[in-house]
N, C-alpha and C positions, 0 to 999 in steps of 0.2 A: 125385686127385692123390696121387702117391707121395712120401712124405717121405724125406729123406736123413738118416742117423744118423752123427754124429761121436762116436766113443768115445775118451776120453782115459785113458791109464794113466801113472802117475808111476813112473819107474824111475831111482833114484839122483838125479842132477841133471837128467836129461832127461825129456821127455814123449814118449810114442808116441801117434800119432793114427791111428785107422783110420776112414776115411770110406766108408760103404757105402750103396748104393741104386741104383735104376734099372738093376739087373742087373750092377753092377760094384762093385769095392772098391779103395781106394787106402790105402797105409800110408806114414807118414813120421815123422821124429823132429824135435824142436825143443828148444832149451835152456831154455825156461820156458813157463809157461802162456799168457802173452800171445803169445809167438812161436808156440806151438802153435795157438792160436786163429786167428792170421793164416794159418798153414800149412793149417789145415783149410779156410779159405775158398778157398785156391788149389786144394786137392784137390776141393772141391765144384765149382769152375769146370771142372775136368777131366771130372768125371762128368756135369755138366749145363751144357754151354756155351750152351744155348739160352735161358736165362732165370734167374730168381731163384727157386729151389726153396725149399720149407720145410725147414729143417735143425734137427734136434734134437741138442743137444750134451749128452753124458752123461759124468759122472765117477763111477765106481763104480756105474753103472746109474742115477744120479740127475741129472736136469736141475738141480734145486735145488742140489745139492752142487757141480756145475760152475759154476753162476752165482755162488754164494757165493765159491768159490775164485778165480774169474776177477775178480770185482769187488774182492775184497780185494787182489789183486795190482795191479789198475789204480789203486786209490785209496790205496795205501800208498806213502809217500815212501821213496825209497831211502836207505840209511844213507850219510851223507857225512861226511867228516872236518871237524871244526870249524875255522873260520878262525883263524889265528894272528895276534894283534894285537901289533905290536912294542911294547916298553915305551916309555913317554913319555920324551922327551929324546933319543931316537935320531935321528940326522940321516940324511937320504937325499940323494944327489947331485942328484936332480931337484928337490927342494925348495930346495936351496941355489942352484941355477941359476935357478930361477923367482924367488926373492926378489932375486937380484942384478940380473936383467933387468927386473923389474917395479917396483922401488922398495921403500921400507920398508913402506908400508901403503897400503891402498885407501881410497877416499872413504867407504866404509861402515864403516870402523873395523876391518875384518877384516885381519889380517896378510896380506901378499902371499904368504907361504909356504904359506898354506892353499889358494891357487888352484892348480888343476892346470896344468901346462905345456901350451900349445897346440901343435899341430903347426905347422911352418913355413908350410905353405900357408894356415893360418887366422890367422896373426899379422899385425897391422897394422904398417906402417913406424913407426920410432921417432918421426918428427916428428908423426905422427897421434896416437900415444899421448901425447906431450908436450902437444899442443894440447888434447886431451880433458881432461887433468889440470888445465890452466890455466883452461879455460872453466867458469864456474859460471852456472847459469841465473838470469836476473834475475827477481826476484819483486816484483811491484808492491806498494807499501805502501798505496796509496789507490786508490779507484775512479777509473776514467778519467772525464774530464769530457766531457759531450756538449753541443755547441753547439746552441742552439735554432734551429729553422728559421724563416725569415721568409716 
């Protein structure tokens, strides 16, 4: 069985991939090592469309160096901007509308402004909301009596 070799070279921000084996060679560029690895798979499919060949991935002539760089890129979280939290006391139009339509507080003691506004398709009619607020479940205070069978 002949192996296919995928050789990676880092050039500025891009990666150049050369895949060779089975009497042919293909070259391509990719914007990062993860994209380069995906592109190498595509090039391997062009060279060996008949199956799953053994592919050796090399960076600077080393499979270990490629694996280390590739796994570091896969497992490293991207840098993202931190979320901005508005200062307390600021009002939002959606919160004011929610508190006006939902009432002053909920049965759990949480202010209605803390509840997110539901889309119109998910809202109950006002009469159902009023009925739910008025109903309280009856809690039995004593055990039910059981009549003896004769």
